[in-house]
N, C-alpha and C positions, 0 to 999 in steps of 0.2 A: 807333515802334509795335512793331516787331519786337523791339527791345531790351527794351521793357517786358514783352512776352510771355515772353521768355526768363527775365527776372527773376522773374516770377510762377511760372513752371514750376519754376525752381530753388528758390524759397522753399517751394513746396508739397512738393517732394522732400525738402528739408532738414527740414521739419516732420514728415513721416511717418517719416523715418529716425530722428529724435530720439525720437518716440513708441515706435518699435520697440526702440531702444536702451534706453530706460527700462524697458520691459516685460521685455526680456531680462535686464537687471540685477536686477530685482525677483525674477524666477523663479530666478536663480542663487543669490540669498541663501537662499531657502527650499529649493531642491533643486539644490545646486551640481553634482551629478554626473548629472543627467538623470533620466528617468523609467523607464529600463530597468535591470534587475538580473539578472545571471547568478549561479547558485549551484550547488554540488555538495553531496552529503550522503553520509555513511557511518554505518551502524549496524545493529544486529540486527533481524531480522524474526522475529516470533513467530507460530506457528500455533495456532489454537484449533479443535479438531475432535474426532472420535470416538476417536482412537487415543492410547495412552500416558496421561499424566496422573499425578497424585500420589495419596496415600492417600485411601481413602474413596470415596464416591459421586462420579462425575464431575460437574463443575460447568462453567458457562459462564465466560468471561473468564479472568482471570489465575490462578485457583486451580490449574489443571491445566497450567501452562506446563512444557515440558520444556527446561530451560535447557541441558543437555548437547548437545541436538540443534540448538541455535540457530546460525544462520549469518549472516554479514554481508550486508547489501544495499547497493546503490549507487544514487544518484539524481542527476539533473541537473535544474535549474530555470531557467525564464525568467519573470521577473515584469515586469509593467507597472503603473505607479502613476499613474492619472489624477489622484489626489490622495494626499497622504501618509498618510491614514488608511484607504485602501482599496487593496488590491493584487489584480491579476488574474494568476493563475499557470497555466502549463502545465508539466508535468513528466513525466519518464520514470523508471521504477524497474526495476532488475533485482535479484531476490531469490531466496531458496531456502527452502522449508519442508519439514518432516519430522515424522513421528510414528511411534512404535514402542512397541507394548505391552510389549515386553521391558524397557523403561526404567521401567515402573511398579514401585513398591516392593512388597516382599512382607511386609506387616505383618498379614496375616490378616483384612483388612477387605474391603470391597466392591471394592477395586482388584484383588483376586485374580482376579475374572472376566475383567478386561481382560488381566491377565498370562497367564492360560490361553488366552485367545483368540489371542494371539501374532501379530496382524496388524501390518503396517508399510507405510510408503510414503515416498516423497520426490518433490519436484517443483520445478522451476524456476518462478519467477513473473516474467513480463514485463508491465509495466503502463504505461499512459499515461493521464493524467487532466488535467482542468482544475478549478481551485478559486478561490474568492473568499476573500481574507484581510481581516480587520478589525483595526485597530490602535486600540483605544479610548483609550490614554494620550496619543495625539498632541494631543488637545484640552487637555491639562493641561501641555504642555511649556512651559518658560520662556524658551527661546531658539531661534533658527533654526539650521539646519545639522544634521548628523547625528553628528559625532564625539562620542564619550562618552555617547551616549544608549542606554538600555535600553528596547526596545520589545517588550512582550508582545503576543501576537495569538492569535486563534482563526480557524479556517478550516473550510470545508466545500466539497465538490465531488462530481464524478462522473467515472467513467472506464471503461476497458475493460482487461481483463487476460487473460493466457493461462497456463494451467497444463497439466500432463500427468503425472498420477500414475504412478509406477513402483515396482516392488518386485523383489527378487532372487529368481530361480528356484532350483531345486535345484542348479544349476551355479554359482551366484553371479553370474549375469548379470542386469543390470537389464532388466526387461521392462515395456513400457507396458501399463497395466491396462485402460484404457477399451475397446480393441478386443476384450478377452477377455470382456466382459459378465458379470462375476463375480456379479452379483446378478440375472441374467436380464433385463437391459435389452433391451427389444424382443422378448422371448420371448412367444409367445401364452399360455403357461402362467402368466405373471406379468404380467398387463395393467397393474398398478399401478406396475411398474418400467419407467421410461422412459429411453431413451438421453440422455446429457448432452453438452452442447457444451463444448469445451475453451477457447473464447474467450467471455467473458461480461462483462456490465456489473457495476459495483460503485458503491457510495456511500461517502463518507469524511467523517470529522469529526475534528478534532484541535486542538491548541493548541501554542504554543511561545513562544520569545522570541528576539530578536536584540540583540546588543550591537555597536555600531559602533566598531571600533578606529580607523578613519579616516573621513573624509567619504565615501569610496568603497569601504569594506571592512568586513564584519561577520563575526562568529562567532555561532552560535546552536544551540539545541537544540529538537527538535520530536518530538512523539508523534502518530502518525496512525493511526486505526483504520478498517478497511474492513468495511463491511457487504456480505455476499455473498448471492446468490440461488440458491445451490446447496449441497447437502450432500455433494458428490462431489469436493471437492478432494483428499480422501484415498481416494477410490473406495469409501467405506464409508457406507451410509445405512440400508438396510432392516434390520429387527430379526429377520431370519431368514436361514438358509442355503437356497439352492435345491437341488433334486435334481440332482446333477452329470450324470445321464444325458442331460439336455437339451443339454449342450454339444455332443454329437455331431451333433445335428440342426441346429445353427445356426452352428457354427464349422468351420474346416478341421480335418482330423485332427491336424495338428501343434499348432494353437491349442487344440484340445480337450484334448490331453494337458497343455499348459501351464496351461490354465484349471483343470483338476481338481487340479493341484498347488498352485495359489495361492488358489482361492476359500475354502478352509479350511486354515488353518495352525496350528490350535489343538492343545492337549495335554489336552483334556477326556477324560473316560472316559464313553463312551456305551453304552447298552444295545443299540445297533445300529451298523452300520458307517457309517451316513450321518447327519451332524449336522443333522437337520431342526429346524424352528422350535421344537417342543415341548421340545427338549433344550438349546438354547443361543441366545443373542442375538448377532447379528452387529454391528448398529449401532443408532443412535437417530435416527429420522427427524424427531423433534420440533424439533430445532435445526439451522439451517444452519451451515456452517463459517464461519470468519472468520480474519483475520490482521491484525496491526498491526505498526508499525515504530517504532523510536526512533532518531532521526537527529541526528548532530552535523553542523551545516551551516556552510559557508563561502560567502561571496558578495561580489560586486563591483558597484557602480553603474557604469553606462556613460554616456558622453556628454561634452559639452564642459564644462570647468570653468575657473574663474578662481581662480588661486592666492590672490589677495588676498581674494576673497569666500569662499573655502573656510574661512578663518580667522575670518570675521566672524560673531559670535554676538550678535545684538541682543536685549537683555532685553525681555520682554513684561510690562507692568504691568497689573493688573486693578483 
């Protein structure tokens, strides 16, 4: 009786081990290198805001890109694939954005106003986000495995980012602009001008593709656009210059001196010594700032793999 019980237990154990082995093998064929993927990216980050731009009236999106000011950004990715056609991504990005009216061309058009305004800024961008990726062509693939496959995708997500606009003072030193309240943020005299936070939320949408050089290695390209909820990445928004006399009431004496030297840096000719609203426009509050990046990506699938199954590509017939 005891021997029979042992045989039954052993038979049940072998049965479940066999099922597990078959299930594991089947998963290895379709995803030989697991469901986790690590990646890195390198590419330019482009700013879209009030400063700089090309000839003519300022426009949104790529028309007013300042390519000479563009710097490289770096990203790291961690992806999880519950299935091959959906990916869950968390990522961190370090970038840099800049705008400078002095870079605007002098062609005698509407861009001359921006050139005469002569404002500039630069800021680091530190960003973390989560996104959902969708790979539509997976449904049309003719064999299992990853090597040799080109997979286009679209993605969307949300994140947080930190910025800190700075400009050079008269001595050539970079000065943080937000504490100087150059547009009267928080001043009782300008109730519509509110202080802004340097860490904010953003939304993103993008597209790209991956090409798998091996079962566990890919190279790819991605363009990712960020929608922001502030017009102050470049510290410029309102369409007027405040009266600089108010800096003395709200700032320390040293900061008031710096603020007066930076709130207006233009080369306009005015009928008075103070560039009030009726004489010049500082910014455009109708459109929030934005930025986007173009990334060359490299990545690796993580997890156990079977060398024999990695090379197995089973044709699929319809």
